[in-house]
N, C-alpha and C positions, 0 to 999 in steps of 0.2 A: 583420378578425377577428384576424389575427396580431398586429397592434399592440396591440389591446385586451387579448388574453390575456397578452402580454409585460408590459405595464404593470400589469395586474391582479396578476400573480404577483410582480412586483418590489415592489409596494406592500404586498401581503399579507405579503411577505417569506418567503423559502423556508426549507427545512428544514435544521436543524443537528442532528447526532446528540445533542448534549447536551440540546437542547431536547426531543427525543423522549424521552430518558431521564427528564428532569425531569417531563414530563407524565404518566408512568406510575409512576415509582418515586421515593420520597424520596431526596434527594441523598446523604444519609449512608449509604444502603444500597448505593450504587454505588461501587466502588473501582477504582483504577487500579494495576495490578500492574507496569506498565512502569517505575515508579520503583524497582524492586527491593524494594519494600515496598508494602503496601496503604494507599493514601492515598484518602480519600473524595473523589469528584469535586467536591463543593462546596468543598473546601479546596485544590484544585489551581488553580494560576494559569495553566496552559497546556494542559490536557488536555481532550479530548472523547471520548465513547464512543458507538459504535453498538451497541445491545443486540440480543440475540437476537430480541426482540419487534419491534424496528424492522426487522430483516432479513426476518422473516416477513411483515410488513405490506407491504414493498416488493416481495416476490416475486422477489428477485434470484437469478440463477443463478451469477454470478461476483462476486468481491469487488470488482473494478474498477467494477462498476455501482453498488454501494452507496457507493463513495468519491466519486462525482460529486455527492453531496448533503451535502458538508461544506464550510463556508466556509474559504477559504484554500487549498484543494486544487484543482489543475487536472489533468484526466485526458485523456490522448490515447491513441489506439489505431490501429494500422495495419490497419483493418478488424476487425470483431468475429469471434467464434468462432475464437479462437486467434491473432488478430493481436497483435503485440507491444504491450503496454500499459505506459505510463509515468505516474508521478504526480509532479507538481511541488508541493512544499510552499512556499507563499509565494514562488513564483518561482524557488526553488532548482533546480539540476539534479536529475534523478531519481537520480543517483549520490550526491547529498548527503543521503541518507536511509538509516537503518538499518531493515531490514525483519526482523521476528521472527515466528516461529510457535512459540507456547508458550515464548518466550524464546530460541529457537535462531535465530541470525542466518542468513538464507537468501540474502543477496546473493551473486551469482555471481562468483567471482574470475576466471573465464575471459572475462568481457565487458570491453570497453574501459575502462569507468568503474566496474566492480564494482557493477552494478545488479541489480535484481530485476524480472522480467517478471510483472506482475499478470494478464496476459491468460489464463492457464490455471488460475488458482486459483479453485476452486469454493467455494460457500457451505456445502457439506455439513459437518455436525458443528461448525460455528463458533459459539461461544457469544457472543463480542463482539469488536469491533475497537476498539482504543485508539489514538488519534492524539495525539502530543505535538509541538507546533510549537516551532521555535526550536532553537538549539544545545544538544545533549544529549550531547556527547562525554565529559562527566565520568563518566557511567555506561556508555557504550557505545563510547568511543574513536573510532576513525576512522569516517567516513561519516556520522555523526549530526549534521553541521553544520546541516542544514536541519530535522531532526526525526526522529521515530521512529514507525513504525507497527507495533504489536504485535497479532498475531492470536491469540486465545485459543480453544482448542477445548473441546468439551463435556466436562465432568467428570461421571462417573456418580454418582448418589445415589439413595437409596431402593431399593425393590424392583426387581428386574430387569424391564426393559421393552424392547420391540423397536419400532422405528419404520421404516416403509417409505415412501419417497417416489417417485412415478413421474410424470413429466411428458413431454408431447410437443407438437410444434407446428411452426411455420414452418421452412422449409428442411430438412424431414424430420429435425427435431431430436428426440432422445429422451434422457431423463435419468432414471436410476434409482439409488437408493441405499438401503442398509439399515444401521441402527445398533442395536446391543445395548449397554445401559448399566445400571449399578446401583451401589449402594454402601451397605454396612451394616457396622457394627462397625468393624473396622480395615482394610477393603479396599474400594477403589472401582475401577471399570473402565468404559471406553467404547471400542467398536470400530466403525468405519464402513467399508463397502465400497461401491463404486459405479462407474458408467461414464456417460460422456456421448458421444453420437455425433451428427454433423450432416453433411448433404450440403453445407451452407454456400452461399455465393455468392462471386463473384469478389472477392478482396480488392483487386485493382487496379481503379481506376475505368476504365470503358471510355470512351476519347475518342470524340468525334463523328465523327472520320474513320476509325475502325477498320473494316476490311473483313470481319473474321471475329468471330464471337461469342467472348466470354471464357468459359473453363470455370469451373465451380464449384470452390471450394477447401474441401475437407472437413476435418473435425476429429473426432478420436477419442481418448478418454482413459479409462483405468482408474485408479482411485485407492483407497488404503487409508490409514486413519489410526487411531491408538489412543492412549489415555491411561490410565495405570494408577497406583495408589498403594497402599502397604502400610505400616501402622504397627504393628510388633511390640510396642512398648510406648509409653507416653505421651510420652516424651522423644525418640523417634526416629520419623521418617517417611521413607519412600523413595518417590520419584515417578519415573516414566519415561514416555516417549511416543515416537511416531514418526509420520512422514507420508511417503507414497510416491506418486508419480504416474508414469505412462508415457503420453506424449502423442505422437500422430502428427498432423502439421499439413501441409496442402497450402499451398504458397507461390507467390507470383508474383515476377517479377524486380525489381519496383520500381514507382514511381509511374507509372500508366497503361500498365504493361508486363505483359502476361499471360504465363504459363508453365504449361503443362499437365503438366509432368514435373519439377517442383521440389518437394522434400519435406524436412521436418525431423522427426527422431525424437529425442524428448527424454525423459530419465529423471531424476527428481528424488527425492532421499531426504534426510530429516533425522531425527535421533534425539537423545534426551537422557536422562540419569540424574541425579537430584538426591537427595542424602541431607541431611536437616536434623536437627540434634541440639540439644536444649536443655541447655546447660551449667548454667545457673542461671535463676531466675525472670526476671531482667533481661537474660540473655545467651543467644543462640543462634547457631549457625554452620551453614553449609551448604557442601557441596562439589558442584559441578556439572561434568559432562563432557558436551559435546555436539558434534555434527558435522553438516554438511550437504554434499551433493554434487549437482552438476548436470552431466549429460552431454548434449551436443547433437551430433547427426550430421546433416550436410546432403548430399543427393544431388540432382544436377541433370543430367538426361539429355537426349539429342538430342530436339529438338522437331519438326522438319519434314523430317528426312532429308537436308537440305543440309549440305555439309561446313562445319563450324564448330567453335567451342570446345566446344559442348555434346556433340559427337560422342564426346568422350573420357570423358564422364561425370564431372563435377566432384564429388569426394567429399572431405569434410573433417569433422573431429571435434574438439570442444572439451570438456575436462573441468576443472571448477573445484571445489575442495574447501576447506572450512573445518573446522579442528579447534580446539576451544576448551575451556579449563578455567578454573574460577573458584572461589576460596575467599572466602566472604563471612561477616563477623561483624556481628551486629545487636545493639545495646545499647538497651534501652527502659526508660524511667522512666514507667510508666503511660501516660497519654495526653498527657504533657507534652513528651517529647523522645525522638527515635529517632536514633541515630547508626549509620551504616553504614560499615564499613571493609572494603575488599576488595582482592584482587590477582587478576590474570588473565593467562593465556598464550594466544596465538592463533597458529596457523600457517595460511597460505594457500598453496594449490598450484594451478598452472595447467599444463595440458598441451594441446598442439595437434598434430594429425596431418593431413597432406595425403596422402591415399591415392594420388592421381594421381602426385604427384612422389616418393612413397615417402620423405617426410621428416617429422621430428617435432621438437618443441621442448618442454622442460620447465623450469619455474622455480618457486621457492617463496621465502617470506620469513616471518619470525616477529616477533611483537611481545609485549613483557612490560610490564605496567603495574600501578600502585597507584592507588587512589582512595578518597576519603572524602566522605560526604554527611551533613549534619546537618539534621534536621527538627524544628522547635520549634512547639508549639501553646500559645498563651497565652489562657486564659479562653475558649476556643472562639470568639475574636474575631480574633486575629492568628495567622497561620500563616507561618512563615519557613523557607525551604530554602536551604542554601548548600553548595557542594561544590567539590572540586579533584581533578585527576588528573594523573599523570605517566606517559607511555608511552615505552618505548625500542624502536625498530625497528632491525633489524640493518643496514639500508641507510642511513636518514636520521637515525638517532640519537634524541635525546630530544625530546618534544613535550609541552606543558602545555595543560590545559583548565580552565576555571572556569565556575561558574554561581551565580546568586543569584536568588531569587524570593520574593515575598511576596503574601499575600492577606489582606485585611481585610474581615470581614463585620460590618457595623454592626448593633447590636441593634435590635430592633423592626422597623425598615424592611427589614432583611436586604439592604441594598445591599452589593454585593460589588465591592471595588476590588482590582485585581490588576496585578502587574507582574513582568517577567522580564528578566534580562540574562545573556548567556553568551558564552563564547569556545570555539570548537570547531575541529577540524581534520579533513581528509580526506587520507589518505596516497595517494601515487601507486599506481595499479594495477600489477600485474605486467606487463601488456601495455605500459603507458606507460613503465615502467622498462627492460624488456628487449626490447621490440619483437617482431618476428616472424622474427628471424634475419637481418635486414638486407635482406629482399626489398622490402618497402614501408616498414617502420618501423625506424629505427636505435635502438640501445640508448642510454639516457641515465639512468645511476644517480645523476646529480647533481641530479635533480629534488627540489624541496622540497614538503612537504605544502601543500595549499590550506588557507586559514584563513578563518574567519568570526567576526565580532563582531556580535551582534544583540540587539535588545531589543523588548519590546512592553509596552504599558500598556492597561488597559481597565476598563470598568465594566459591571456587570450588575445589573438591578433587577427583582425579582419584584413582583407586585401581586395581592393577594387570592388567591393560588394559582391564578389563571386566566390571568395574563398575565406574560410574562417578556421583557425586551429586553436585548440585550447589544451593546456596541460596543467595538472594539479598534483600536489603531494599532500597526503593526509596522515595523521597519526592520532591514536586514541589510547588511553590507559584506563582500564576499568579495574576497580578494586572493591572489596567486600562483596564479590559476586556470590549470589545465593545458590547453593547446591544442596542436594539431599545427601545425608551421610549414608553409610553402608549397613547400618544396624537395622533390626526389625523389631518393632515398628521403627520407621525412619523418622528423622527430624531434619528440617531445613536449617542450614548454618551458613555463616559468612566466612568463607575461606578462599573463594575463587579469585584469581587474578588473570586478566587477559590484556594483551597488547595487540592492537591492529594498526597496520600501516600499509601504504602502497601508493600507487599512481593511477590517475585517471587521465585519459587522453581522448579527445574527440576532434572531428574535422568535418567540414561541410564544403562541398565544391559544386557550384552552379554555373557551368560555362554558358548555358543558354537558358532562356526563360522556360523552356519546356523540359529541361533535363537537369537533374540534380543527383549528386552522390553525397552520402553522409555516412559517418562511421565512428566507432569508439572502441577503446580497449581499457581494461582494468587489470592491474596487478595488485594482488592482495596477500598480505601476510597477516593471518589471524591466529595468534599463538596463545594457547593455554599455558601460562607460565608454570603451573604446578606440574604439568606433564612435559613441557617443552615440545608440544606438538601442535600442528595446524588443527584448528577447530573443525569439527565434522561439517560436511556439506558446504564448505566454503571453498570454491575453486580458486587456485592461485591466479589462473589466467582465464579471462573471458573476453570475447570480442563480438561485435555485431556490425553489420553493414547493410546499406540499402541503396537501391537505384530507383529513382522515381521518374516516371515519364508521363508528360501531359501532352497529348496530341489530339486536336479536334475535341471530340466529346469523350475521349478516353482518358482515364487516370489508371496507371499501372505502377505497382510498387513491388519490387523484389526485395525481400528481407532475409538475410542469413545471420544465424547466431552460432557462435562457437563457445562451448563451455568445456573447460579443461578438466582433468582428473581431480577428484576430491575424495577424501576419506569419508566413510560412512559406517554404520553398524545396524544390525537388526537382531531381533530376538528370535531364536530358534526354539519353537515350542517342543520339538521332539527331543532335544537334548537339554532343555531348560538353561540355555547359555546365551550370552550375547556374542554374536559373530561380527568381527571387524572385517571390513572389505574396502576396496578402492573402486569407486565407480569410474568407468571409462569416460574419457572425453568424447564429445560428439559435435557434429556440425548439422544444423537443421535449416532447411530453406522453406520459405513461404512465399506465395504469390497472391496478390490481391488486385482485383480489376473492378473499376466502376465505369459504366457507360451511361452518359446522360442522354436519354432519348429526347427529352425536353427539359426545360428548367424545373419542371414539376415532377418528372418521372425519371428515376435512375435505376438501372439494373446493376447488380453487383455479383461477383463470384470470387471464391477464394479456394486455393489449394494449400493445405497445411502439410508440412513434412513431405515436401515434393519428392524427395529421394527415398521415402519409406524407411527412414533410418530407425533402427531399434535402439532405444535409449531409456534411461531412468533418471528422474530427478532424485528419488529416494530409493535406496536398495530394497528390492522386493516388490516394488509397485510399478505397474505398467503405464506407459504413456501412449498416446494415439499413434497409429501408423498413418500412411497417406490418407488424407481426408479431403472431401470435396463439399463445398457449400455454395449455394446460389440463392439470390433473393431479389427483392424489389423495394424501393423506397419511393413513396408518393407524398407530395406536399400539396395541400389544397388551400 
């Protein structure tokens, strides 16, 4: 049965966000704002979108769950319900990606590689998710060497309405949120409040030789987000927004190692203000100021009463802050040409406190840059984008980035040919440059930025508006990769080299208005050239497929995902060694159902891991078994 289902879904071909969007909405009605201008998805050479309707059909609670159904993305998580979650775009490190919420960069400068943890980001009030693959440093500078994920929240429109969502289910999980939104004349607004709580399960996998039960690792989060806009007169608009989360997470000590008294307390906040002014019919400019901050505190107390390290209560805190300002000018000649000129300033701050040792460390750095991007549309057949950027960082100096892409949409047949090429960079993180004060990591301000040169080419073919198939080939070459040497204390150095390449394929088939099939497959080679080995946690093969059925008031979606074998490693505390393993491949099935009693009241239910498959994203960390959830959505 397992093999049959796996083969069936790989052949039916699984779900891509763009395919979902295409099956429901004409391409030219879906735009990608992550380009710093609205480009229709049908004219983009490298973007895909997960729409609000896709997210509702899937019944997802967290963003990380929705991203598992996008070709070219590999998702790993150290246990669900608050476990740290990383996303690899085409094999790139999770730090080689810029993550934005309404355009605000939320990568955490206090982490080793300036990453973002998707594990605690819920779906509430999210309108769509935009994914752009390949080097995007021209628009976003450092970090965007692998791509960009832009999360766009709900914008109020029409008469004031209130939406309440309440869900409960396995692991004593509850989820409730309320949204008030509207927008008429010159003002729009959307405000969301909510909380998620779960007793959870042990994040650490319990080994067969364990003599005691592992405790459940709980999760609790309160969140708020808002988006507001005001246009006092036609030529001027002012937009602002914020997102705030306070999360408490029970932790374990590592792979296969339980800990009943280890906790993380995390506070995340981001906000922006943007003023856009039309100088002339062809010229507008905008000034944006935004900031994001992540505060993480860890407490680890005595577990068993025996004299040991935990008796002292290990307490540490990390604070990472981004401050960013940008002045953007947009020159447009009808639908023929759009030129963007911009300059931006960014400051990163990092602070570490060790309460036990009563010590602290602070560092910061700034970057100033100029960029330009030109978008040309010729006869609605040929679409060309080219751009360049120059950044100056106070530590490593000047860095350049370039990009070029083109899309050709053939008349009549609507065959779409697309190609992208780009050069991007990732600057060393504050931790990599300044270390931890010399305790474990030494300072090295001579580090160079990591660099990536990548390209992709592809073809997409629709047929009679009921079938679409797309195939792409991609390749990236990373150099000056920053890794820690093997000495003690260690020091980060530039010696890593990585090549990634592979294929992405997706298909959508909608024979009837009420029935659709969608699917995708990714083949990935992500090679560490120093070791000539596949990078850890990157599966060579992954596929996913969906069947969506809409009958009367019912929406039913069956989603299956297949993740192939992948290399991994974990630290064995008993032998003080790193153990290399190969995680088994697995197939997981989920079913999501919505029933609209009225236009204002909808019941929903979901079964995750329908076959109760035992699997791991990361060696030594457990993932949920068969889980049941049900809830209600009311609109007033």
